[in-house]
N, C-alpha and C positions, 0 to 999 in steps of 0.2 A: 871186495875192493870197490870203493866208491867211484874211482875214475873209470873202471870198466862199466859200471852201471850207467854213468853219465854218457859214456861213449855209445853204449847200446841204445840209450834213449835218443841221442842225436842221430843215430843211423836210421831211426824210424821217422825222422822229420825230413821235410823237403828242404834240401840245400843244394847249392851248386856243386858240392863235393860228391853228391849222389852216393853216400855210404862209404866213400874213401876216407876213413878215419882210422889212423894207425898210430902206434907208438913212434917216437922220433927215430929210432933205429931202423924202422921199416919205410921211412919216407921215400927212399930211392926205389922202392918196389911198386909204387903207384903212379898213375897219371894225375895230372893237375887239372883243375883245382883239387886240393886235398886238405885234410885237417890232421894235425898231430895232437896227441894228448899225453900228459904226464902229471903225476902228483908232484907238487913243489915242496910242500911242507905238511907232513902228516900229524897235525896237531889235534889234541883232544884233552879231555879231562880224565884224570886217573880215578876219580871217586864217583863220577856219574857217567852214564852211557851216552854222552853228547860229544861228538867230534866236530871239528871245524877246520878241516884241511884246506889248503889252497891247491886248486887243480888248474893246470894250464892247458888251454886249447889254442893252437896256433893255426891260422888260416894261411895256406900257401897257394900262390897262383902266378901265372906268367905275366900278368899285368897288374898295375897299381889298382885299377878300378875293380878287377875281378877279386883281388885279395881283400879289398875294403868291403865289397859286397858280401863275400863269404863270411867275413868277420861280423858284419851286421846281422847276418842270419844266425850265426852261433849265439850272439848276444841276445837276439830276439827270443830264442828258445830256452836260454838258461837264466838270464838276468831276472831276478825277483821270483824265480820259480818256487812254489810251495806245493808239496804233494808227495806222492809215493812213486819212487822209481826203483824197480827191481827189488821190492820189499823194504827199501830204505825209506824211512819217514823223513823227508826233507823239510826242515823248518823254514829255511830260506837260502837262496843262492844269491850272493852279493858279488857284483863285479868290482874288481879293484882297478884303480887307475893304471893305464898302460901307455906305451910310447907311441902308438899309432902305427902307420904303415912303414915298414923297413924294407931295405933292398939287399938281398944276398947276391952279390955279383958272381959268386962261384956256383950257386945252385943250378942244377941241371934238370930240364924238363925233357924226359925221354920221349914224350909224345910229339913234341915239336923239334927236338934236337937243339933247342936254344938254351943258353946259360943266362943267369940273371933272374932269379925268382923274387917276387915280392911276398912279404909275410907280415902278419899281424898277430903278435903274441897277446893273449888275453888271459888274465888270472881271475879265477872265481873262488871266493870263499864259500865253502859248502857246509852249512850248519845242519847237522842231521843226527838222528838217534841211531847209535850203534845197535846191531842185533847181537847182543851178548847172550 
C-alpha cells in the first residue's frame, strides 16, 4: 500500500510531528502537532503496472502557524519527489491545489486540553510503478 510506504518515509524525516503520523481514525490518540494520512482515490492503469493514486496528508496543530509550518514540512519532503520508497519506484509526486489552513472548532488537543485545532489538508498524486 503506497500510503503506508509514504507514511513510513515521512516518519524518517524531521518534522514538527516527530513521527506522529496516523490514519484519520487514530487522530484522537496522539498529541499535536500530528499528521493524518489516507488514500483518496486509488487510480491506476489496468493494462500497465503504473498507478497514480491521490494520497492525502493533513497537518494538525493547535495554532495557525504550527499547522502551516508542519504542512510546509510535508510539502518539502513529498512534492516533486522521484526515487524509491519501500521498494516502490516513484516516478513523481505531484502536489494538487488545496484550500490552505482551516479551523476545526470542535477538534480537541488532549495535550493542552484546548478545543479548536487548525489543519491543512494536502493531496498528492503519486505516480509509481506497481510491484506486480
